[in-house]
N, C-alpha and C positions, 0 to 999 in steps of 0.2 A: 236347753231352759225349759224350767219345772216349778209352773204355777198354780197355787194353791188355792181353790175357789175362798180358802177362807180368807184368804191372805188380801185379798182382795174386794170381800166386803167391810163395813166401813157401820160403825154409828152416828147420828148426829147429839149434840149437846141437849137437843132440845128434846127428842124419844131416851136418852137417858133421863133427866127431868124430867119427863110425863112417869118413864115410870118407877123412880123416884119418891114423884108429886113432889119433887119441891119446886123453887120457883128455876126458872130458866135461867136471870142474867146468875142467879149463888152459882147454878151448876157451870156458866161457862166461869167463872173468878176460881173455884179451889182449881177445874184444867188448867187456866192461866200460871197458877198458882205450881201443880206438878209440872208444868212444861220448865218455866223458867228455874227448877231443881233440875231437870235434865233425866225425868221420871218418863214424859209421858208425848209423845211425837201427836200434833196438832198441824190439824189440815184446816185455815179459816175456806168459807165457802158461803152461800148466802141462799135462805131460805121461805118461801112465804108462807108467817104464819094464822092460823085462823082469823085473825083481821084481814086476811091480805094485804099484809106490811111485807117490804121487802128485809129482811133480818140478820144480822149476824153469828152463825153460828159455826160450830168443829168438830169435823168429821172425825175420832179415832177409831183406830183398826180397837180387834178381840184383846185385847192383852191391856189394852189403854185403860179400854172400858171399863175391865175389872175394877182397875190400880182408881179410877176414876168412884165408882160408887165405893170400893171399903177406903176411901177415905171418906166418900161422905155420908156415906147408908149401911154397915155392915148387914142390916138386917133383911137389905135386899136385893144381895151377893145372888139369891132363887129364884127372886125377880130375871136377874138382867141373864142369868144359867138357860132359864127355860126363854124366853126373847134371842139370844141365839139358836138354841136350838131351832126356835120357829122361822130362819133366817138360813140359818144353814140349810136345812125343810126346803126351802121354794125360792130360793134366788139360784141356785147351777145354773139353769139351764139356762137366764138369762141373762148372764155373766157369762155364760159361754158362746150365748147368740152376739154379745160384745166384737168377745177375743176372736169369734170368727172374722165378726164384719173388719174389724180389727187387722190386722193379718191379711182380708183380700179370698177368702178360706167359702170355697160356697157353705153358706148357708145347710147343704140336707148332707148335711156330716151330721149333724145332729140325727136325721135317723136311725145315725147308726145308735145315739145317746143312751144306752137307758138301768132304768134302776136292776139293779141288785136284790134282788128282798136278802135280810136275815133271816138267819134262825131263830135271834131273840126277837120277840116284837117293841122289846126297848130302847135295839137301837133301830137309827134312822136309815135311808137303804142307803149303798156307794154304787157314788157312779163308772158302767166301766166309760171310758173317754178313747177315743180312735186315736191311733198314735198319731200324733201332728207336731210334725219338728216345725218353731218361731224361732227361726232366724231374721 
């Protein structure tokens, strides 16, 4: 089984609304419309907003977040690209810990993880993962 870290990462409708400087309810409506046309897949979730209230939000994968932003505000696509790069560079270890725990593998395997620095400072580090059989 080949698991890509980027396939496991999600972005919420609330976060997309913040990036676009739009109302969350407007973003959610657009996402529902795109989903009803079969263009994106939504994962309904509950989140706590800045007022401490539980609200419904949608989570989408990287591809679907681009579709949403292209629909709502094409000029913010660069902001979304920057945010995904930030997420991809900061969350791999957290996701790997979750996977190792899910498959009952010792967390000591994380010690074997190390970033492989790129010759170009513009490229994010690539992670060398130990070979683990996920059955």
